[in-house]
Structures are given as structure tokens and as C-alpha cells.
C-alpha positions as CSV (number, residue, x, y, z in Angstrom):
1,M,39.4,-16.7,41.4
2,M,38.6,-14.3,44.0
3,K,40.7,-11.9,41.3
4,S,38.3,-12.3,38.5
5,A,34.5,-12.5,40.8
6,I,35.5,-9.1,41.9
7,S,36.5,-7.7,39.0
8,G,33.2,-8.9,37.5
9,L,31.7,-7.8,40.6
10,L,33.1,-4.2,39.6
11,L,32.0,-4.2,35.6
12,A,28.6,-4.8,36.0
13,A,28.5,-2.0,38.8
14,L,29.7,-0.2,36.2
15,L,27.4,-1.7,33.8
16,A,24.4,-0.6,36.2
17,V,25.0,2.9,36.1
18,A,26.0,4.0,32.8
19,P,22.0,4.1,31.9
20,A,21.0,5.8,35.1
21,E,23.1,8.7,34.8
22,A,22.9,8.6,31.0
23,Q,19.5,9.2,32.1
24,T,19.8,12.3,34.0
25,K,20.8,14.1,31.2
26,E,18.3,16.5,30.5
27,P,17.2,16.4,26.0
28,A,18.0,18.9,23.8
29,V,14.7,20.5,22.5
30,P,13.5,24.3,21.7
31,P,14.4,27.2,22.7
32,Q,11.1,29.0,25.1
33,N,11.0,31.8,22.1
34,S,9.8,28.9,19.5
35,L,7.5,28.7,17.0
36,K,5.2,26.0,17.4
37,L,5.7,22.6,15.6
38,S,3.0,23.2,13.3
39,A,3.4,26.6,13.0
40,I,7.1,26.4,11.5
41,I,5.3,22.5,9.6
42,A,2.9,25.2,8.2
43,K,5.3,27.2,6.2
44,I,6.8,24.5,4.7
45,E,3.3,23.3,3.3
46,Q,3.5,26.7,1.5
47,R,5.9,25.7,-0.8
48,D,6.0,25.8,-3.9
49,Q,4.9,22.3,-5.5
50,F,5.5,21.3,-1.6
51,H,3.6,17.1,-1.6
52,Y,4.3,15.7,1.8
53,I,6.6,16.6,4.6
54,S,8.7,13.2,5.0
55,E,10.6,13.4,8.6
56,I,10.4,16.1,11.2
57,D,13.7,15.8,13.7
58,W,15.5,18.0,16.3
59,E,18.9,18.4,16.2
60,S,21.0,19.4,19.2
61,E,22.6,22.3,17.4
62,G,19.6,24.0,17.8
63,Y,17.1,23.9,14.6
64,Y,14.5,20.9,13.1
65,D,15.9,19.0,10.2
66,V,13.0,18.3,7.5
67,V,12.2,16.5,4.6
68,Y,10.1,16.7,1.9
69,Y,9.1,15.9,-1.7
70,T,7.9,18.3,-4.1
71,S,4.9,17.7,-6.9
72,D,8.0,16.8,-9.3
73,K,8.8,13.5,-7.0
74,A,11.9,15.7,-6.2
75,K,13.6,16.2,-2.1
76,V,14.0,18.5,-0.7
77,E,16.3,18.6,2.9
78,I,16.4,21.8,5.3
79,K,17.4,23.0,8.4
80,I,14.9,25.8,9.4
81,D,15.2,28.1,12.4
82,P,13.6,27.3,15.2
83,V,12.5,30.9,16.3
84,S,11.8,32.5,12.9
85,G,10.8,29.2,11.3
86,E,12.8,29.8,7.7
87,P,15.7,27.9,6.5
88,R,18.9,28.2,8.3
89,M,21.5,29.1,5.6
């Protein structure tokens, strides 16, 4: 009985510490020399047959993942370099 109580307390302590450790990890952010997101969006909006942006996500690998639709309802997914604002190959 005492062993299971100690095991339960140990497990509870480990679970309480795990979220605190995860919160201390710095989030992935665009580099200092990145273009403003508004400038990147403006470039995308100038593409042929652009209609609207559906999603923009920052990926920890170092690029913006952008999903937009064209006026003929085609879905376009591109990875944008944050410094140049150009698609990554």
C-alpha cells in the first residue's frame, strides 16, 4: 500500500514538472532580418489570379507555410522564405 502511494506521488510530481519544462523552451520565430509578414502577404496578393489567403503558419524549419486560393478556385500551397519573401524550392 505504501509503495503504491509513493509511486502515485512520484508520478504526480513528474507530471507537474513536465509542463513547466516545456514552457521554458523558446518558440521558433522568424530571424531578425526577416521581411514583415505584411510585406510577404502583399507579394502573395500580387500573384496572377490571386483570390484570398486561407492559412499562414510559421514552421520551425524556418519558413512560412502559406495556403491561398486563386480566382478559379485552385488551392495553392507554398513555402515562403522569411528573408527574401520568395518561394522556397
